[in-house]
N, C-alpha and C positions, 0 to 999 in steps of 0.2 A: 425381586423387584421391590419388595418392602424395604430391604436394606438400602438399596440405591435411593429410594425416595426419602428415607430418613437422613441419609447423608446430604442430599440436595437441600432438604429443609434446614438442616443444621448450618450449611454453608450460607444459605440465604439469610438466616437470622443472626449471623455472627456480626459483632460490632468491632470495628477496627480502630476507631478514633483517628489519631494522627497518621496511622499507617494505611488509611483507606486509599490514598493515591496510588500506592504500590500493591497492596494486598487485596483491595476490593476487586480489581479485574481478575485476579487469580481465583477469588471466591466465585465470581460469576461463571468462569470457565468450569469450576467444579460443579456448580448447580446444573449447567446444561449437559455436562459430560455424564453425570449420574442419571439425568432424565433420559438421555439417549440410550444409556445402557439398559434402563428399565424398559424402554420401548423395544429394544432388540429382544429381550427376554419375553416380552408380551407377544411378539410375533410368532414365537414358537408354540403358544398356547391357544391362539384364537382359532375359531372354526375355519374350515377350508373356504367357505363363502367370503368371510372377511379377509382372509389372506389373498384371495383372488382380487378383491376390491382394492387392496393396498398394493397390488403388483405394479400398477402404473406409478404410484408414488415412490416405491422402491427403485424402479427403473430410472425415474427422474433424478433422484438423489445420487444414484450410482453414476449417471452420466455427468452430473455436475462436479463430483468430487473424486472420481477415479479416472486414471489415465485410460486412453482408448485401447491400449494394449494390455490392460490389467486382466489377468485370467478370469477373475470373478465377473468382471463386466462383460467380457466376451462370452462366457458361458451363459450368463443370464440373458444376453441378447439372443442367443441361440434357442433358449427355452421359454422366452417370454410369451410367444404365441400359444404354446401348449398350456402355459399357466393361465393365460387369459381365456382359454377355451373352457375353463371351469373344472378341469380334472387334474389338478396338480398332484404329483406323487410326493412321497416322503422326501425323496432327494431334492425335488423342486423346493419344498418348504425349507430344507436346510440350506439350499443354495441362496434363497432369498434372505435368510437370516445372516449368513456369512457375508453376502454382498452388502446388506444394510449396515452390518457392523463395520465392514471395511470403509464404507462411505462416511459413517459417523467418525471413525478414527481419523480419516483424512481431513474431515472438517475441523476436528479438534486440533490437528497439527497445523492447519492453515491459520486458525485463530491464534495459536501459540506463536507463530511467526510474526503475525501482526503486532501482538503484544510485545514481543521481544524487540522488534524494530522501534515501536513507540518508546520503550524504556531506553533504548540506545540514544534516540534523538533527544529525549529530555535530559539524559545524563550529559550528552555533548553540549546541550544548551547551558546547563549549569556550570560545566567546566569552562566554556568560553566566557560566560558571564563573570565567573570568578577571576579569570585572567584579565578581562577588561577592567573590572573594578580594581584589581591589584595594580595595573598600570596607572590608572587615575590616582590611586592613593600614593603610589611611589612618586609620581610627578608632582603631587601636592606638597610632599615634604622635601623633595629634592628636584626642583624644577629645572635647574641647569644641567643635570645629568642626562635628561632626555629632552633636550631643548628642541623645539620645533620653530625657532625663529630664523628668519632669513635676513641677509644683508645685501639687498640689491644694489645700493649705492646710487648716487645722483650723477646724472650726466653733466658734461661741461656746460656751465652757464645755467643749469637748471637748479634754481634755488629752492624749488618745492620738492625736490627728490627726498625719498625716505631712506634713511640709512639702515634702520632695523624694522623688520615686520614680524610680528608675533600673532598667533591665532587670537589672542585676547586684546591686543592693543598695538597701535602703530607708534613708532618713535621717529619723528621727522628727521631728527639730527642725532639720535642716539645719545649715549652718555660718553663723554670724553674719557678715553683710556679704558673703556670697558669692551669686552668681546660681545658678540651677539648673544651668546648663551647666557650671559649675565642679565640680559633683559627678560628672560623667560619668567612667566608668572605661574603660580601654583595651579591655576585653573586652565592652563593652555591645553593640556592633554584631554581634560574633561570636555573642553569646548570642541575640540576636534572630534571626539567620540560622539558627542551629541549631534554634530553635523553628519557623521556617518550613520547614526540612527535614523535621521531624517531621510537620507538617501535610501537606506534599506527599507523604510516604510513604503516608499514609492514602488519598489519591486514587489513587496508583499501585496499591495493593492492590485498591481498589474497581474500577479499570479492567481488572484482569486477567480478570474474568468476561466481558468483551466481546472479548478478544483471541483470535483464531482462529489455528490453525496454518497454515503455508503451505509449499508446496514450493519457494518461491523461495530461492536460495542466500544471500540477504541477510537479516540480522536487523533488519528494518525496525521491527517492534513494539518490540524492545528499545531501539532508538535513540530512538523516540518516548517510551518510558517514562522513560529516563534524563534526557531533557530537562526533565522535571517537577521534578527535585530542585533544580538551581541556580535554575530559575525560581521555585520556591517560596521559596527563601531571599531572592531579590531582591524578590519581591512582599511578603514579610514586612517587610523593611526599609522599603520605600516606604510600606506601609500604616501602620506605626507613626509614620513621619515625617509623614505627612499628618494623623494624629490630633494629634500634637504641635503642628502648625501650625494647629490649629483649622479644618482644611479640612472635617472631618466634623462637622456640627452635633450637639451633645449629647455629643461624645466628646473635648472639648478637654482634659479633665483625667482621668487614670486614677489611681485611689486606692491601688493597691498594685502591687508588683512582679509578683505573680501575674496581675493583669489585663493588664499589658504583655505578658507571655509568652503569655497566652491569646489576646490579639488578634493577636499575631505568628503563632501557629499557625493561627488562622482565616484570616489573609491568605495564609499559605503554602498552605493548602488551596484558597483562592480562585483560585489560578493555573490551576485546572482549567477555569475559564470561558474561558481563552485557549487553553490547550494541547489542549483537546478538539477544537478545529478542526484541529489538527495530527494528532490521532489519526484523525479522520474522513478526512482527506486520505490518510493512510498506508493505511488500510483500503481506500479507493477505489482507490489505486494498485495494491495487491495483488490486488484483485478483477479488475482489468483484465488481469492476466497469465493468459492461457489461459481467460479467462471467455467464456461464450457470447455471441455477437454477434447472436443472433436468426436466424430461419430465412428463407431465400429462398422456397422452395417446399416443399410436403410431399414432393416426390419425393426430396429430399435424404436423408430418413430412410427413406422407404418403399422406396427402391431397394436398400437393404442389408438389409431384413428378409427372413427366410427363410420365414415362414409366411403371407405375404400373397398367395400364388399366384404364377404365372409372370409375370415382367415381359417385356413385348413392346415392340418398337420397329419403326418402319418403316426403310426403307433409309437414311434420313438420321440415324437415332438418336432421332427424336422419339417420345415415349411414345404408345402406342396403346391396346390393350385394357386393360392393367394399370392405367393411370391412371384408367380409368373407375371401377374399384372404389374407388380412393382418393377420387375426386371424390364418389362416392356416399356414402362414409362421412362426408364433410363436408356432405352435403345439397345438393350442387351438381350441376347437369347439365352435360353436355358443351357444350350451347349456351351456358350461362352463362359457362363458362370461355373459350370461343373467340369469344363474341360473334356467333355465327352458327349455321347448321344443322350437324348432325353430319356429318362427312365419311365417305366410304366407307373401310372398313378395308382396308389392304393386307396382303400376306402377312407375317405376323409372324415375327420372329426370336426363337425361344424360348430362354430362358436354359438352358444345359446342366444336365442332372440333374434337371429338373422335369417331365419328360414324364408320370411316374406321377401326380403331383398334378393335372396338366392332364386 
């Protein structure tokens, strides 16, 4: 235990500097992992009275972090009444220790999955942001190669028609002898991406109503929300580019600069169709941390309730009279539970302090 506490103290005191964003969370996991390991070792040494007092805590942790068909959870559920009776055996103590260690190991794995997904989201955000910045930089030095200008043309007798429409400027009559791409400005792509950012910001604000707080030490919802901004800028550029290439029927020609920016904002907001899957995955991962995994048997809850009457067990710790009350509340008979006739009751071991209620 002393060794684990020293490791936890060393991890807590470590200074990471510029590496804190990535290594700080790992150090926190190391602190809590060593503290939990020390707690498991401590449970082996405490007196029986303290072990009995911690039985409910251990059962709660096991239910939160182990699957309902986990052998340790099932076995502890079968023995919990006998442990709470105040007469745990050596095997009961070892069962509690192993179950607590398994619950802590499962909790460490759950937090590791949250950290891994958080790192993936931040990495994806930086990659998409790098791509968006690269497109803007390329368009700045070579605007005609990724031109987002349209040539709607003027109708017959319409002297006010615009010959060339770009995201940054309108050209009512264009330049004689020049193609629409030659009218592109260096800031066109950047302008479209800024409009896409504005559209993505609306979806981020709308998604805040579904974000729930979490006790996890990682800001997973924040990482999921930040990913929407560069994704919105990228989807705005690709959407306007598809319109210019006549990929969308009926939208091959936009008539004004305002229409170009409006469609860029729409495509920026449309990134939610993709990133919402990321949001759902993030919420699912957070819900798996300490989430209920279902009940094995009613005795898991009933054994720690104080007002259900005395819990009794036979010499092997199997439930006897007390379980009949629970089975009756479920509308089940003892024959239905055991698949046979009701056995004779043996001398019960009454839980201490309940003689008056009995």
